[in-house]
Every structure is written in structure tokens, then in C-alpha cells.
N, C-alpha and C positions, 0 to 999 in steps of 0.2 A: 338272641338270633339263633335259628336253627338252619342247619345246612344238611341237604340230602346227601347220602353216600354216593360217591363217584360222579355225580352230576350237580352242576351248581344251581340248585333250587333254593333260593334264599327266602325265608318267610319267618314271620313271628305271629301273624294274625290267626285267630281261631278259625276262620274260613279255610285258609290253606292247611292248617293242622288236620282239619276234618277231611280235606281232600287227600292229603297224604295218607291218612289212616284208611280211607277207603281204597286207595291204590294198593296199599300193603296187603289188603284183604283179598284182592283179585289178581295180583301180579303173577301168581304161579299157575293160574288157570289159562286156558287157551281162548277164552271168550274175547269176541270183537269188543273194541272200546271206541266210543264216539266222544272225542273232546270238543266242548262247545265254549266259545268265548270270542271276544272282540279281538281285532287285529292287535298284535303286540303284547298280549297277556302272558305269553310263554307257553303256548300249547306245544310247540315242537320240543321244548325242554322237558315238559311233562311226559310227552311220548317217549323220549329217550330214557327218562327215569323209569318209566314202566318197563321198558326192554332191559335196562341194566340191572334191575332188581328181580328180574323173572329167571325161570330155569332155562331160558333161551339166550342168556346173556353172552355166551361164548360163540354164538352163531351170528350171521350177519343181521345188521340193522340197515335197511334200505329206506331212504326218505325220498318221496316223490312230490314235487310241487306240480300239481295237477294244473293249476292256472298258467304255469309258464310253458306247458308243452302244447304245441299245436294239435287240435283235435284230430287232424288226419294222420298224425303219427303216434297218437296215444296207444292205439291197439298193439301196434308193433313194439312200442317201448314197454308196455306192461307185460305182454304174453309172448314176445319174441316173434320171429318169422323164419321160414325155411328158405334156403337158397332158391332163387327163381320164382318165389311166390308173387312178386310183382316186378315191374321193370328195373327198378334201381336195387333189388335185393340180390346182390352178387355174392353174398355169403350168408351162411347160417348164423342167426343171432339169437342169444338167449335173452329172455325178457327179464324185467325187474322182479317178477314174482319167482322165477326160476332162481335168480341170484339171491333172493331172500330165503331160500329153502331151509327150514328148520330154525329159522329166526323170525324177524318182525318186519313187516312192510308198513310204513306210515304213508297214508294217502292224504296229503295237505290240501285243504280246500276242496273237499268232496262235493261242496255245493256247486262247484264249477264242472263236475263230471258230465260229459255230454249225454244226453238222454239215450240216443242210439246204441251207445256202449254199455248202458247200465245193466241190461239183460246178460251180457257176457261177464261182466263182474259179479253179478248175482250167481251165475252158474258156477264160477269158481269158488265163491263162498260156500255154495251148497255141496258141491261135489268134491272140493279139494283137488280139482284137476284143471289143467289149462290146455288150451289148443293153440299151438303157434299159428300165426297167420300162414296160410298155405299148407299147414300140416294136417295129417290124417289121424294119427294115433294120439289120444290124450295122454298127458303126463302128470303123474301125481306130484303135488306139492304140499309141504307141511309149513304153513306160513300163519303167523298171528297177524290180524289185520287191526291196525289203529287208524282211525280217520278223524280229521279235524274239520270244523265248520265254524264260520264267522257269523252265519245267520241261522235262523230257525228252519231247519229242514222239513218240519211238519207244514210250514207255509208253502214250500216248494211242492210238496206232495199234494196238497189241497188245490194248487194251481196247475196240476198235471205236468210239472217240470221235473219231478223226481218220482221214481217208482216207489210205491208204498212198500212192496215186498222186500225191495233192497234197503229201504230205510229201516225196517224192522230187523233185518239181518245185521245191520251196522250198529243199531242202537241197543244192543244186548246190554252193555254197561255204559250208560251216559254219564259224563263227568263235566259239570258246568264250572269253568274257571272264571271267577268273578273279576271285573275290571278293577284296575288299581284304585279308583276313586272309592270303591266299596271295601277295600282292605288297606286303609291308610297306615295301620300299624306295621305293614310290610315296608313302608318307604324308607324309614331310617336305616334298617339293616341293608336294604338294597343300595342305598347311598353309600355306606360303608363298604359293601362289597365291590362297588364299581370304583370307588377311590382306590382301593388296594389294587384292583386289576389294572386301571389305566394310569395310575401314578404310584407304582410300587417303591419308587426311591424317594417319595415325598412323604412328609408327615402333614396331612391336610385335615383341619377340622372344619365343621360347619357351625357358623354362629347361630344362636338361638333365633335370631330374626330371619336368617335365611332358611333355617329349617322350617319356621312357621310358613313361609311362603311356599316351600316345597311340598309341605304335607297338606296345605290348604288348596293347592292347585288341582284342577280337575283332571289332569293327565288324559286327554283324549286318545293319545298314542300309547297309553299304558306303559308297560315296563321298557318297551323299546324306546319310547320317547324319553323316559327318565335316564336310561343308559346313555343315550346320545347327549343329553344335557350335561351330565356328570363328566362324560368324556371330554366335551368341549371346555367346560369350566376348569377341569384339572389341568388342561394345557396352559392356562394362563394364571394360575394361582399356585403359590408356593407355601402358604401358611394357612389362612383362614378364608372360607368362602363367606362373603358378605352379600346383602341383597343386591348391591350394585353390580356384583359379578354374574347375576342370573339373567337369563333373557327376558325381554320386555313382557312377552306374553304370560310370564309367571308373576312378575312383580307389578304389572300394569293394572291389576284389579285388586280392590281391597278384599279382605277375607270374607265379608258377606256377599259381595258379588260373586266370588269364587264358589261359595256354597250354593247360591242361587243358580249359577250356571251349571254346576255339577247336577243338581236336582233337575234342571231343565233338560239336561241330556238324558237323564233317566226317563223322563216323561216322553220325550220324543223318540228316542232310540229303543226303549224297552217297553213302550206302550203301557206305562203304569196308569192306574186310576188316579183321580184327585186325592183320594184318601192316602194312596201309596206315595204320592209325591209330597204330601204334608208330613207324612211319617218320615220319609227320607230327609226332608229339610230339618225336621225336629231332631233326628239322630245326628245330623251333621252339626247343627248348632250345639247340642250337648257335647259332642266331641271336642268341638272347637273351644268351648268353655272350659272344659277339663284340661285341654292342652295349655290354655292361657293361664290356668291356676295350678299347673304342675300336679294335677291329679287331685287337688283339694276339693272335695265335693261341697263343703260348705261355702268356699269362695265361688265355686262354679255356680251353685244355686243363686248366690247373690247376683252374679253377673247376668243370669238368665231371669232374675227377678221371680224366682219361684222358691218355695220352701224346700229345705233339705229333704224332707220326707217325700215330697212330690218328685224331686230328682231321683231319689232311691227307687220309687215306684216306677218311673219311666225307664231307668237303666234295667231294672229287673224285667220289665215287659220287652225291651228291645233285645236283651240277652236271650230271652225265651224265644222271641221270633226268629233270631239269627240261628238258634239251634234247630228249630223246625225247618228253616230253609235249607241248612246243610244236610239235615236228614232226608229231605225230599231230593 
């Protein structure tokens, strides 16, 4: 298990090691970063990690949940307002960009940012200046901008719902955080981390059978769902987590059904081709066979009814594919 410094990023998979390596290469720069990933994968934690490992770590980190802010208040919240700029503006107010000066601002769910305000955000990114609502003189700000999105912004650009020039400004360093079903090696250390977090006074282990269910499940809610499940289970368990202790949605499907469900989600949610979905299923079946055989390739090949040399070739191929995906 590997843990990031100062922020709880728990990982073991090659995919996350690659992401951490990429972050460490750019964390000292001032470049904008776009974090891309499904809901619950940990984009906010990754954003915090970028800030905490940068040369801005002593300055403010301001997180903004754009989807939670009413659109009519968003401009004032981000850029501030002068006293009397509108009817209820009875005092001068600093905006969140001002509060983040010399630090980092995280704009969560940038895909929810209203189109009419996108030109103003673009102006801030280009000029490094803000104008308060009702203000006359621009104010300089030194802020690193990190944005997150749960959907493909390019699709919004093509549909005319997101400005192309703003997209290119935000997409300087794109980092794709894969869903938990694509980095199952991270599940055991995450379970251990959450058990220590939610049951620090207990010594709780996970039975091999329960761990098999947990690692085979498709985790549509990603790390957030895993955290909630472990928190719930830890409340009612004092020694060993057994399959009967797990929620029905995790144990209610057999491993093959879970694999098929996981790959079906890839097909629907990620628009993969038929070849891609077949490759995804094959990789998951190989992973499952290796887990069942405790890493013994000869036994795994026998379970899959292929020769050990064929299994070796397939493992080599998929490791190569994963490396190329990480590089992309």
C-alpha cells in the first residue's frame, strides 16, 4: 500500500502510480489542471494533493462546488461585489478568487458552469485579473486553477454548451482518474485504510470470501461507495467481515455476473467498441482467475482452459495496453 504525503491518497495500482508520477512532474508549475473522472473517484482529494505538494501549499486552498451554487449568485461568489452594486449588496464582499490569492482554487463540476458566465471566467484565466460586480478597477489575482468534470467536456463544446476557448484554457494538463472497477488492486488497501479510519479501536479483518465479493463488485459509486460500505459494516462487526455482513447488492450477484455488469457499464457509460468490451471482459476474467488461484498462473490458465503460454502472452499484451493508456 502506498500513501501520499499529507493527503490520504491510498493506492497500489499501476494506474494510480502513473497518475501520482504525472502530478509530481507538474505540481510546481502554475498550469491549469483538469481532473476527469466519474462521481466518487476522488477528484477532490487529488486536487488537494496537487495543492499540498506545490509551492503554493502555504497559501489558501479554496474549493468551490459549482453545482451547489445558484447561477444568479455565482458571479458574486466567485468575483465578489462592491457595496451597493445591487439591491441586497449592503456591504463590500471579497470573491472566492480573491480569497484564493497566491494559492489554489478548485472549481468542482466545471461542466455545470453556466454558459453566460464562461466568458468572464475565461477573462480571469487570461488576464489574471478580476472585476467585482459593480466594480470599476480590475484587481490582480495570482491563483492556480484546478477544475474537475464528471463528463467529457469536448462533447459539451460540440453541442455549443461550453466555450471551446475556455475548454482549451482549462485543459492544459488533463488527468483522467480511472473508476475503481478499472483499478481493483486499490480495493484491498482502501478497505484497510477505511477500517482504520472508522474502527480505530477494533481489529477487524476481511475473510477471503468477503474480499472476493468486494474486489469483484463493479462499484458504480467508486471510492465513495466503498468508503460508505466499510463504514457501515465496521459499525456492526468486531472481528471478521464475512459475506453475510456485506450489502445485498454486493453479494447478490455471482462473480461472472459482476464481471459482465462491470463491462456492460464500460460499454454504456464509456462508449467502448465491441472489441473494447471483449478486451475488458477478458482482462477481468483473467484478473478473477489469478485472484482465485492466488497468483498462480498455471492454475489460472487451467481455470480459463487456456495454455500457460497463452495466458502469459495475454498478460503481456494487456500490461502493454495499460501502459499506453496511462501515457495517453
